SEPA-98722 format. One record per residue (C-alpha): residue in one letter; z, x, y. Coordinates in steps of 0.25 Angstrom, whole numbers, padded with zeros to 4 digits, always signed. Layout:
AZXY;...
This chain:
M+0038+1014+0151;T+0049+1011+0162;D+0052+0996+0165;R+0059+0990+0177;P+0073+0985+0176;A+0076+0973+0168;Q+0076+0959+0174;R+0088+0950+0173;T+0081+0940+0164;P+0074+0942+0151;N+0059+0939+0151;R+0058+0926+0144;Q+0043+0924+0147;L+0040+0937+0140;A+0049+0933+0128;A+0042+0920+0127;L+0028+0926+0127;I+0032+0937+0117;A+0037+0926+0107;E+0024+0917+0109;A+0015+0929+0107;G+0023+0933+0094;F+0025+0948+0099;S+0036+0957+0095;N+0042+0966+0106;A+0035+0978+0100;G+0022+0970+0098;L+0021+0967+0112;A+0024+0981+0117;R+0014+0986+0107;R+0003+0977+0113;V+0006+0981+0127;D+0005+0995+0124;Q-0008+0992+0117;L-0014+0985+0129;G-0009+0996+0138;L-0018+1006+0130;E-0030+0997+0132;H-0028+1000+0147;G-0025+1014+0146;L-0010+1013+0147;D+0000+1020+0138;L+0012+1011+0136;R+0024+1013+0127;Y+0031+0999+0126;D+0039+0995+0114;K+0047+0984+0110;T+0059+0988+0118;S+0050+0987+0131;V+0047+0973+0127;T+0062+0970+0126;R+0064+0975+0140;W+0053+0966+0145;L+0060+0954+0138;R+0073+0958+0145;G+0066+0957+0158;Q+0061+0971+0161;Q+0047+0972+0168;P+0037+0982+0163;R+0030+0990+0173;G+0016+0992+0178;T+0004+0985+0170;T+0013+0982+0158;P+0016+0967+0162;A+0000+0965+0162;L-0001+0971+0149;I+0010+0963+0142;A+0003+0950+0148;E-0010+0954+0142;V-0004+0956+0129;F+0001+0942+0129;T-0012+0937+0134;R-0019+0942+0123;R-0009+0937+0113;L-0007+0923+0118;G-0021+0921+0123;R-0018+0916+0137;R-0017+0924+0150;L-0003+0929+0153;T+0002+0937+0165;A+0013+0946+0167;Q+0021+0935+0174;D+0019+0926+0163;L+0027+0936+0155;G+0038+0937+0165;L+0033+0951+0169;D+0030+0957+0183;A+0015+0957+0187;C+0009+0971+0189;A-0004+0977+0191;P-0010+0973+0178;V-0018+0983+0170;Y-0025+0971+0162;A-0028+0962+0174;G-0043+0960+0175;L-0046+0962+0161;E-0043+0947+0158;F-0055+0937+0156;A-0049+0926+0163;A-0048+0912+0157;T-0052+0904+0169;P-0060+0907+0182;E-0047+0905+0190;E-0040+0916+0182;A-0052+0925+0183;V-0051+0924+0199;D-0036+0927+0198;I-0039+0940+0189;V-0050+0945+0197;S-0044+0943+0211;G-0032+0950+0206;L-0041+0962+0203;W-0047+0962+0216;R-0034+0961+0224;K-0028+0973+0216;D-0041+0981+0217;S-0042+0979+0232;G-0028+0983+0234;S-0021+0996+0232;H-0020+0994+0217;A-0026+1008+0213;E-0021+1006+0198;L-0031+0995+0196;R-0042+1005+0198;K-0035+1014+0188;I-0034+1004+0176;A-0041+1009+0164;F-0054+1003+0158;T-0051+0996+0144;P-0061+0994+0134;A-0052+0983+0127;G-0053+0975+0140;L-0068+0973+0138;V-0067+0964+0126;V-0060+0952+0130;P-0067+0949+0143;S-0081+0951+0137;R-0077+0942+0125;D-0072+0931+0134;W-0084+0931+0142;L-0093+0930+0130;I-0086+0919+0123;G-0078+0913+0134;K-0080+0898+0139;P-0087+0897+0153;D-0078+0892+0164;D-0080+0877+0166;K-0076+0877+0181;V-0074+0887+0192;A-0074+0878+0204;R-0062+0878+0213;E-0059+0865+0220;P-0053+0864+0234;A-0038+0862+0234;P-0035+0847+0238;R-0033+0845+0253;V-0020+0842+0258;P-0019+0829+0267;A-0016+0833+0282;Q-0004+0824+0282;V+0003+0832+0271;R+0000+0846+0275;P+0012+0854+0280;V+0013+0855+0295;A+0014+0869+0300;A+0027+0873+0306;R+0029+0872+0321;A+0035+0883+0328;E+0045+0881+0340;G+0041+0866+0341;R+0026+0869+0344;P+0015+0863+0336;A+0008+0871+0326;V-0005+0877+0329;P-0015+0873+0319;L-0022+0884+0312;P-0038+0884+0312;P-0044+0880+0299;R-0050+0891+0290;T-0065+0892+0292;R-0076+0899+0285;G-0075+0910+0296;N-0061+0915+0292;A-0060+0929+0286;E-0051+0923+0275;R-0055+0912+0265;A-0045+0900+0265;P-0039+0896+0252;G-0049+0887+0245;H-0061+0892+0253;K-0073+0885+0248;V-0083+0895+0242;T-0098+0894+0247;G-0111+0899+0243;G-0110+0909+0255;D-0097+0915+0249;I-0104+0918+0236;A-0116+0923+0243;A-0107+0933+0250;L-0100+0937+0237;R-0114+0940+0232;S-0118+0948+0244;V-0106+0956+0244;G-0109+0960+0229;E-0123+0965+0233;L-0117+0973+0244;F-0106+0980+0235;R-0116+0982+0224;T-0125+0989+0233;L-0114+0998+0238;D-0110+1001+0224;D-0124+1005+0219;R-0126+1014+0231;F-0112+1020+0234;G-0104+1018+0221;G-0093+1008+0217;G-0082+1015+0225;H-0089+1013+0238;A-0085+0998+0241;R-0078+0994+0229;Q-0065+0991+0236;A-0072+0983+0247;L-0078+0974+0235;V-0065+0972+0229;R-0058+0968+0242;Y-0070+0958+0245;L-0067+0952+0231;E-0053+0950+0235;H-0054+0945+0249;E-0067+0937+0247;C-0071+0934+0233;E-0057+0930+0228;P-0055+0919+0239;M-0068+0913+0235;L-0064+0913+0221;R-0051+0906+0225;G-0059+0896+0234;T-0065+0883+0231;Y-0079+0881+0225;D-0087+0872+0217;E-0092+0876+0203;Q-0106+0882+0207;T-0100+0890+0218;G-0088+0894+0209;R-0098+0900+0199;R-0106+0907+0209;L-0093+0912+0215;F-0088+0918+0202;G-0101+0924+0200;A-0101+0932+0213;A-0086+0936+0210;A-0090+0941+0197;D-0101+0949+0203;L-0092+0956+0213;T-0081+0958+0203;R-0090+0965+0194;L-0095+0973+0205;A-0080+0977+0208;G-0079+0981+0194;W-0092+0989+0195;T-0087+0997+0207;S-0074+0999+0200;Y-0081+1005+0188;D-0089+1014+0197;I-0076+1020+0203;A-0070+1022+0189;A-0060+1011+0190;H-0064+1006+0176;G-0052+0997+0173;L-0053+0990+0186;A-0069+0989+0184;Q-0066+0983+0170;R-0057+0972+0176;Y-0067+0968+0186;F-0078+0967+0176;V-0070+0958+0167;Q-0067+0949+0179;A-0081+0949+0183;L-0085+0944+0169;R-0075+0933+0170;L-0080+0929+0184;A-0094+0929+0179;Q-0089+0919+0168;A-0083+0910+0179;A-0097+0911+0186;G-0104+0906+0173;D-0113+0918+0175;R-0115+0923+0160;P-0125+0934+0164;Y-0117+0940+0175;G-0105+0941+0165;S-0115+0949+0156;Y-0117+0958+0167;V-0102+0960+0169;L-0101+0964+0154;V-0113+0974+0156;T-0105+0980+0168;M-0093+0981+0159;S-0101+0987+0148;R-0106+0998+0158;Q-0092+1002+0161;A-0089+1003+0147;V-0101+1012+0145;Y-0097+1021+0156;L-0083+1022+0151;G-0088+1025+0137;H-0084+1012+0130;G-0098+1010+0123;R-0094+1000+0113;E-0087+0991+0123;A-0099+0992+0132;V-0109+0988+0120;Q-0100+0976+0118;L-0100+0972+0132;A-0115+0973+0133;R-0117+0964+0121;V-0107+0954+0126;A-0115+0953+0139;Q-0128+0951+0131;Q-0121+0940+0122;G-0116+0933+0134;V-0129+0931+0141;G-0138+0929+0128;T-0153+0931+0129;G-0155+0922+0141;A-0152+0932+0152;P-0163+0938+0160;P-0170+0950+0154;V-0164+0959+0165;V-0150+0955+0161;Q-0153+0957+0146;A-0158+0971+0149;L-0146+0974+0157;L-0137+0969+0145;H-0145+0977+0135;A-0145+0990+0143;S-0130+0989+0145;E-0128+0988+0130;A-0137+1000+0129;R-0129+1009+0138;A-0117+1005+0129;H-0124+1010+0116;G-0129+1022+0124;V-0115+1027+0127;L-0111+1025+0112;G-0123+1033+0108;E-0129+1022+0100;V-0143+1025+0101;R-0150+1014+0094;A-0141+1003+0100;C-0143+1009+0114;T-0158+1010+0112;A-0159+0995+0107;A-0152+0990+0119;L-0160+0998+0128;V-0173+0992+0122;R-0167+0978+0124;A-0164+0981+0138;E-0178+0986+0141;R-0185+0975+0134;A-0176+0965+0142;L-0180+0971+0155;E-0195+0971+0152;A-0193+0956+0149;A-0188+0954+0164;R-0198+0947+0173;P-0198+0948+0189;G-0195+0933+0189;D-0183+0933+0180;D-0170+0928+0186;V-0161+0940+0185;P-0147+0940+0190;Y-0144+0948+0202;W-0135+0957+0195;A-0145+0961+0184;K-0156+0964+0194;F-0153+0979+0195;F-0157+0980+0180;D-0171+0985+0181;E-0180+0996+0176;A-0172+1006+0183;Q-0159+1001+0177;L-0164+1000+0163;A-0169+1015+0164;D-0156+1019+0169;E-0149+1012+0157;F-0159+1019+0148;G-0156+1032+0154;H-0141+1031+0152;C-0142+1027+0138;H-0151+1038+0134;R-0142+1048+0141;D-0130+1042+0133;L-0138+1044+0120;Q-0142+1058+0125;Q-0157+1054+0125;F-0159+1062+0137;R-0174+1062+0139;A-0175+1047+0138;A-0162+1047+0148;A-0170+1055+0158;Q-0182+1047+0157;H-0175+1034+0160;A-0166+1039+0170;E-0178+1045+0178;R-0184+1031+0177;S-0172+1024+0182;L-0171+1033+0194;Q-0185+1031+0198;L-0183+1016+0198;R-0169+1014+0203;A-0168+1010+0218;P-0160+1020+0226;S-0149+1009+0230;F-0144+1011+0215;A-0138+1024+0219;R-0127+1025+0209;S-0136+1021+0197;R-0146+1031+0201;L-0135+1042+0201;F-0131+1038+0187;C-0146+1038+0183;R-0148+1052+0189;V-0136+1057+0181;V-0141+1051+0168;L-0154+1059+0171;A-0147+1071+0174;T-0140+1070+0161;A-0153+1068+0154;R-0159+1080+0160;L-0147+1088+0156;G-0148+1083+0142;L-0163+1087+0142;G-0159+1101+0147;E-0164+1100+0161;L-0152+1106+0168;D-0158+1108+0182;Q-0163+1093+0183;A-0150+1088+0177;C-0142+1095+0187;A-0151+1091+0199;L-0150+1077+0195;A-0135+1077+0193;A-0133+1084+0207;E-0140+1073+0214;A-0132+1063+0207;A-0119+1070+0210;G-0123+1070+0225;Q-0125+1055+0224;A-0112+1053+0217;A-0105+1060+0228;E-0110+1050+0237;M-0105+1038+0229;R-0091+1032+0226;S-0094+1031+0211;A-0085+1036+0200;R-0097+1033+0190;A-0107+1042+0198;I-0097+1053+0198;E-0095+1052+0183;Y-0110+1052+0180;V-0111+1065+0187;K-0098+1071+0180;D-0104+1066+0167;F-0116+1075+0170;E-0108+1086+0174;R-0100+1086+0161;R-0114+1087+0154;L-0117+1099+0162;E-0105+1107+0156;P-0113+1114+0145;Y-0123+1120+0157;R-0112+1123+0167;D-0116+1137+0169;A-0131+1134+0171;A-0137+1136+0185;P-0141+1121+0187;V-0127+1117+0183;R-0120+1126+0193;G-0130+1121+0204;Y-0126+1107+0200;R-0111+1110+0202;E-0113+1116+0215;K-0121+1104+0220;V-0110+1095+0215;A-0099+1103+0221;A-0106+1103+0235;L-0104+1088+0234;G-0089+1089+0235;
């Protein structure tokens, strides 16, 4: 690795922290290399590298953030690159921290929003790291609730001691009009109202609808900019305790959605960071059930990426976090997520047991139950979809086909991407049953829908089916399928 030319003065901050941590130069270099591996980086630092840092050279790229994280883990307190006397950088680790306070959580997540809404394309290329799931889920499960999230207005400065505006060419200064509610930009210390929070919730519903119908890539960037320009000023405004909890809850929901849309375009490392921060914001909101939903979302991403063991653990932490007091629909959602994780691992008995628990929980639901808005999508159609995916992963194709067909019959057309996924599951099941004509017809329909969406997951579902077609590549139905897909462009 090539470093910048040396500074004129030794880095005494770094030297003091090395002494406090009890690291040798070689030991610090080894830990930086190991942390780099967690993030898909092949680093080759050694004791000589650390000596150069101590003499004042600045490591390049993401290394300062990695060094800071090594010390954070060792010393048990959050340290930044600046605390170590190192230049700030685009941190590969930033966003995986589970903040100690609500204020720190706002700093971390707003930094993500700003970087993501700009031209920081490298942020969307950061790798997903299974190791980054452990600490946030643990801290959420056993962490102490936040005592206070309210932000009080800054003390008013008496008029007689306020600085007088400078006068130009002897003329009196023209007073500026006060900031009003109608201004496009919020003034510092803006008081957050119930209307502000209602607006955040409405925006969430709008972007959720767009995501379901057109894919995560359709309006993801607009959502991130909204978070930066509207949500962050609210979080840095003033609010009482009750309003603050509601505000953090709305921010958690929008941040999870930003992660979900990032996941849908295959920006998996970025999505992971959004999910971790949504989990922390949910804790600040005091909304334990929503935190469990974020963990379920993280579990689904882990399933998609093939990290079944981590997905099981996340689903179980979610269950432990809410206990048995959650509404039956929420319980069904949590058990179904665990089933999906067991399914991808090929664990038939554990998967079946979790599906049974999910089915019984949903059967226990009643029309008058108080179901959170985020769990209302989990109905008979969704449960049938979960069964179909699990049976497909377990290669139980007849059962997979039955459940996938039922889900497609029950699912509303507005859930276009979910219906596409289910149609590919059905095509895969038909293929497994030897029904090649039906399989190709279903997959061709799904491929046409995927071409109309901005969803990497939709494309990947279709590609997965095509990989399964390879043994039949010379068959007439397969040739016909490929011609139809080629015509889509």
